[in-house]
N, C-alpha and C positions, 0 to 999 in steps of 0.2 A: 169589712176590710176590702179595700179595692184590690182587684187582681193586678199583679205585676208581671209584665212580659219581659223576661230577660233577653238581651240581644243574642242572636244566634252567632255561634263561633264555628269556624270551619273545623272539621275533624282532620287533624294532621297526623293521625296514627299511621297513615300509609307512607309518610315521608321516610322514616328509617328503613322500611322494607324496600322502598324504591332505591335508596342509596345502596343497600346491600345487593340488590339486583344489578345495579350499575357496576359495583366493584367486582361482582362475580363475572359479569360479561367481560370486563377488562382483564381479569385474571385469566380467563379461558382464551380470549382472543389473542392477547399478547403472548401468552405462554405457548399456544399452538404455533404462532408465527415464529417464535424464537426456536422452538423444537424443530420445525421444518428446516430452518437455516442451518442449525447445528448438524442435523442428520445429513443434509445435502452436501456438507463439506467433505464427506467421504464417498460421494457418488461420482463416478467417472474420472477417477484420478489419472487414468491413462487414455482418456478420450482424445487428448491432444498431445502432440509431441512437445518437447521442451522448446521454449522460445529463446532468443539470444541471451538474455541475462541468466536464465536458468542453465543454459549450456556453460556459461562462465562458472556458475556454482558447481556443476558436475565436473568441470575441469579441475577445480581446486580440491574436491573431496575424492576424486578418482584414485589417486595413488595409494598403494598399500603401505608405503613407507611414511610414517608420521613426519620425518624430517623433510621429505619432498613436499608433503602437504603444507608444512609451515613455510617453506620457501615460496610456494605458490601464493599463500596468503600475503606474504610480505610484498610480492610483486603487484598485488591488487591495491585498490585505493580505499577499501572498506575496512572497518575494525575486524579483529580476528575471531571474536568469540562465537558468532553464529557458525562460521565455517568449521571451527574446532568441534563444536557440539554436534553439528551435522555429520562430520567425519566419523565420530564415534557411533552415531545413530545408523549411518550407512553401513557400518560393519555388520549390523544386525539385519538390515532390510534390503541392502543393495542400493545401487545408484540408478535404478530404473525410475520411470516417471512416478509410479505409485509409491516407490520407496522414499524418494526425496520429498515428494509433495505431501506425503502423509504426515511428516513432521510439522509442516506448516498447518495442516488441518488440525492436528492435535493442539498446536500452540494457539491458533485462532479460537478454537472452541474453549480451551482452558481460559483464555483471556475473558471471554463473555461470561463463563461460569464463575470465574473469580470476581468479576464485577458484580454479579447478582448476589454472591455469597458474602462479600466483604463490605458492602455499602449499606447494609440494612439500618444502621444508626442514622444515616443521612437521608434515606429515601424509603418510601413505602414499597412493599412487594410489587404493587401494581406499577409504580413508577420505575422500579428497577427492571421489570419485565418489558415495559415500554421502551426503555433505553436499550435493552438487549435486543428486542425485536427490530428496532431501528438500525442497530448495528448489523445484525445478521442479514437484513434485507438490503443493505447498502451495496453498491457496486464495488466499493473499495474492499470491504470485508469478503465479499463473494470471490473476488479475484485473488486476494492475498491468502485466503485460506487454502488455496491450491497452487500457490506460487512458491517455487523453491528459492526464495530469497529471504532476507532477514526481517521482513516487515511483520509477519505474523508473530515471531518471537518478540519483536519490539512492542507489539500490542500487549502481549502478556506481561512484559516488564512494566509497561506504562500503566496497566490496570493495577498492578501491585503498588506502584508509586502513588497512584490516585487514592487507593484504599488507605494507605498510611497517612497521606495528607488530610483526608477527611477525619481520621481518628485524632490527629493532632489539633484539628479545629473544633472538635466536639466540646460540649459544655463541661464535661468531666475532665478535670486537669489533674491527673494523678502523676506526681513527679517521677515515680518509678516507671510507670507505663510510658511517659514521655521519653525517658531515656532509652527504653527498649525500642520505641518507635523510631527515634532518631538513628539508632544503630541499624535498624532495618532499612530505613530510608537511605542511609549511607551505602549499604550493600547494594541496593537495587539501582541507585543512580550510577554507581561504578559499573555494575554488570551491564546495565542498559547502554551506557556510553561506549562500551566495547562491543555492543551488538550493532548499533547504528549511530552515526555521529549526530543525527537529529534528536536522538534520545538525550544526548549531551545538551543540546539547546533546550529541550524540554526540562531536563533536570535543573539547569541554571535558572530557568524561568520559575520553576517550582520553588527553588530556594529563595529567590528574590521575593516572591509573594509571601512565603511563610515568614520571612524576616520581618515583613510589615505586619502580618497578622498574629505572629507569636513573638512579640518583642522580648519576652522573658527567655527565649531560646535563640536570640539573634546571634550571640557570640558563637554558639555551637554550629548554627547554620552557616555562618560565615566561614568557619573552619572547614566544614564539609565542602563548600564551594571552592575554597582555595586549594584544598587537597585534590579535588576533582580536576580543576583546571591544570594544576601542576602535573598530575599523572598523565592526562591526555596530551598535554603539551610535550611531555617527554616522549610519549609514544609517537606522536606525529613527527617530531624532530629526529629521533633516533632510528625509527623504523620506516614510517611512511615516506618521508622525504628522502631517506637514504636508499631504500630498496624498491619503492614503487616504480613500475615501468610505465605508468601513465604520466602524462604531463599535467602536473597539479595546477599549473597556471592557465590551462586552456582546456575547454571541453565544449560540449554541445549545448549547454545551458546558457541562456542569455541573462542579462541583468538590466534590461531597460523597462520602462514603465508598462509598455504594452505586454511584455512577457509576464510581469507580475500580475497584471489584470487577467491574462489568460490562465495562469496557474490558479488564481483564486476562484475563477469560474469553474475550472476543472475540479478543484477541491470540493466545491459545493455540489457538483454533479456526482462525484464519486462518493461523498459522505452522505448525501441526502437524496439527490435526484429531485425531479419536479414534485413527485407525489409525497416524498418525505418532507420537502419544504412546506407543502400544504399542511401537513400534520403539525409542524412547528407553528405555523401561522395560526391555525385553529386554536391551539393551546394558548398562544399569546393573546389572541383576541378574547377568548373566554375569560382568561384571568383579568385582563385589563378592564373589560366591560363590567364584570360583576364586582371587582374590587372597587371601581369608581362608583358603581351603583350603591354598594353597601356604605360607602363613606357619605354619599349624599343623603341617604336615609338615616344616617346616624347609627347604623347597625354594624359598623366595621368591627370585627372581632380581632383581637391580637393575633397576628400571624407572623410574628418576627419582622424583620426589616427587608424581606425580599422585595425587590431584587438587589438590595444594597447590603446584604448580609455577607459574612466572611466566606461562606460556601460559594456564593456566586462570584465573589471576588477571586476565588481560586479558579473556578471553572471558566471565567472569562479572561482573567489576567494571564493565565498560562498560555493559551493560544495567541493572545495579542502580543505578548512578549516574544514568543517564538517567531511570530510573523515579523516583528520589528528586528529581531536579531538576524533573521534570515536575509532580510533586505539589506541591512547594514553590512553583514559579512559578504554578501554577494557583490555589493558595491565596492567595498574596500579591498577585498581579497579575491577569492575565486568564486565565480557564479555557482550557486548551489541550490537555489530555491526551486523546488519541484513538488508536484502534488503528492506523489507516493511518500516522499520524505516527510513533508509537513504532516501528513495524516497519521504518522505513528503516534500522535497524541490523541487519537480518536477516542480512547476511553473517557477523556475529559468532555468530549462532545456527547458521548452516551450519557454521562452524568448530567449534563445540561438538559438533555431531553427528559430524563427522569425527574429532575427538579422542576422543570416547567410543567410537566404533567401533574405532579403532586400539587403544585400551587393552583393550577387551573381547576382541578377536581375539588380542592378544598373550598374554594369560593363559590363554585357553581351550585345552584339549587339541585335537588335530587333528580328532577326530570332532565335537566340539562346535563347533569353528571352522567346519567345513563345514556343520553344521546351522544355525549362526548366519547364514552367508552365504546359504543357501537360504531361510531364514525372512525375512530382511531383504530379499532380492531380491523375494520374493513381495509383501512389503508395499509397497516403493517402486514395483513394477510396477502394483499395484492403485491406488496414488496417481496414477500417470501416466495412468490411464484417465480422469482428469478432462478430458483434452483432447477426449474424445468429446462433451463438452457444447458444443464449438465447431461441431459439425457439425449441420446441419438434420436433423430438425425440433426439436432440443433447444433449450430456452429456460432457461438456468440462472437460478436465483433469486438473482442477484447485484444489483449496484447499477444495472443498466440500467433505463431508464425510457422510456415510450412517447411521447416527444416527436414522433418521426418519424411514427409510425402515426396519432396523433391529429391532427397538423397536416395530413397528407394527406387525412384524412376531412373536415376543415374546409374545405380548398381545393375540395372537391367541392360546396360549397353556394354557389351563385352569388350569393345575396342577401347573403352576408357579405363580398363583395369591398369593400375599402377601409373596412369597418366596424370599430368597436371590438369586441374580444372580451375580456370580463372574465376575468381570470386569478386564481384563488383561491390564496392562499399562507398556509401555517401559520406562516411567519416572524413575528417580532415587528417592528413598525415601528421600534422603538428600535435595532435592529441596524444600521440604515442612517442615514447622514446625509441631510438633506432632498433629495429627488429621486433618490437613489441606488437605492432599491428599485424605482421605476418603470423606471429605466435598465437595471437588471439583468434584470428580468422581460421587458421589451420585447425585449432582446437574446436571452435564452435561448429564450423562446417564439416569437420572431419568426424564428429561424434557419431552421426548416423551412417556415414560412409563405411565405418568399421574397417578402415585400412584399405578399402577398395581402390581409392584414387587419392590424389594429393592436391588439396585446395591451395591456391596461391592468390593472395589478395591483390586487387588492383583498385586503387582509389580513383574515384571519378575525376577528381581534379588532375591527377596524373594522366589518365587516359585522354582527357580533352586537350591537355597540353602536349600530348605526344611523348610523355616521359615514361617509356616502357623499357624494361631490361632487354638486353640483347637476346638472352635465352628465350624470353617470352615472345619476342618478335619472331624469332626463328621457328618457335613451336606453332604460332598462329599461321605463319606462312606455310608450314608443312601441312596443317589442317586444310588450308585453302587449296592446297594441291591434291586434296582427297585422301590424305594419309592419316592414320591414327584416329584419335577420339574426335568426333564431330562437334563436341561442345565448345563454344567460344566464350560463354559467360554464364554465371549462375548467381542469383541473388534471392535470398529468402528473408532479408531484414531491411525494413525501411527503404523500400525501393519503388518509386513511381515508375510506371511503364514507360513514360516519355523519357525519363532520365536513363532508364535501362537501354532503350533503343538508341538514344543519342550516343551513349557511351560505347555500345557495341560497334556502331558505325565508325566511331573514332578509332577504336582498337584495330579494326580491319584496315582502315586507311593507313594507319601507322605501320602495320605489319606488311601491307602490300598496297601501294597506291593504285594498283590496277584491280583491286578487289571490289570495285563498286558494283560489279554485276553479280556478285555472290548472292545466293538465295539463302537467307537466314530465317528460320522459323522459331516461334516462341511457344514453349509449353508452360502453361500457367497452372499454379497450384494455390489452393486457398485453405487456410486454417485460421479463421479470424482475419488475418492479413493475407495479402497475395504475394507470391514469389514467382520467379521466372527462371527457366533454363532456356538459353538461346543456343541453337545448334544449326549447323550447316546442312542444308537439304542435299543429299547425295543420291 
């Protein structure tokens, strides 16, 4: 009998082990990056003083009387729920920087943990941790987790809305569970819409997408949408339009094409940054290459209809609809499209990252899967290093402003006690109803003065036009004569030095045309952004 030589076959026993190694590396790398971000949310809560918007929050929750707090909420332009919850929370922890910011830290961390815990039927653990690590390493989450504004709470509500939507889109269609989920969705879209108006946009987008993807529940979804719009419409009409002291028809946000482009670029930077964008591109390239390769070789395994499946329809449809709604409402009504507002839907972006990673890992060969895990782990760990900016002496170039530092310097000038301190603002007078601008600036600039002096707002447009009150002219003339407080201007919010100098020169010319020879010095303060106190050299 002739000998037969059987063809040699490669030993593929190593492939499952290699896959397990890749999964383990992903689990460790993504998990550590996420844990670093979550822990960092509670580091350095008082490293920076409140910035302008946080000072508005402190003004609302500061009163001990709930009726006064509600009155201040009504004067604002934002929905009431965040301020009401924070008011109760502040009764326990106080209105210091750590007190108010800790609520945002808790809310932001809870949003990420809720995302990881409630989306397990849609994404693998590795995918969920990748999405969570991308979240905690982003500049948006980093800043909002310590920002005493409604964005972190909005993220928490958005994460809950996302989880319910994914359950409604699951293959298992239990009528009783669907009813419970719709009731939960109703509760969260109502709660979220009273936390931030952009959660209303997000909620309407969610309802539109679900109406297409769950036609059997379309009538109930339509009812939720009608009730939501009716309720918010009544609130805006009966409360916001009647009591808000801001001009709802005019603000600092623009509505031209260049503005929309800038905001979208800012959203990309805040949500992903350059290195985060690289991670997304890597996942997309790996998926596209190996999916195409498997089809050419006839080895394509059934992997659903990604990227044309209902889950991706939800994750892409909601941001696109919110974007469209933002542009339409900004064009037809009041300009409102801004990066911080749009990114309250970030949990949908986290889910997109998780989905994309899962699909890339599923089609990649074991060796590539391990390389993908190592590469992405390195990326998210490098993103997690952003928490080092919370440690002294780092001063991140974010939205912080030197209100605290400049006010402390002013309190050191004994001649300024109980005196007027002119505060320069680049805002437009028309953005406020009569008297509101002075109330806002007296509150924000007065917070760290602790009653030492009396801030009085001067709009740049008024100073340059020579429109100053008689009392302020007399006070500046007195100071030019060498009497009283030497400070002629203070700005800690959104103030270029050139604008500050030009405005001060105009102030002094209006107060005394012969003041050209007065020597004015500038004391600069930096805390992320730069502020100035201009004073007469005596």
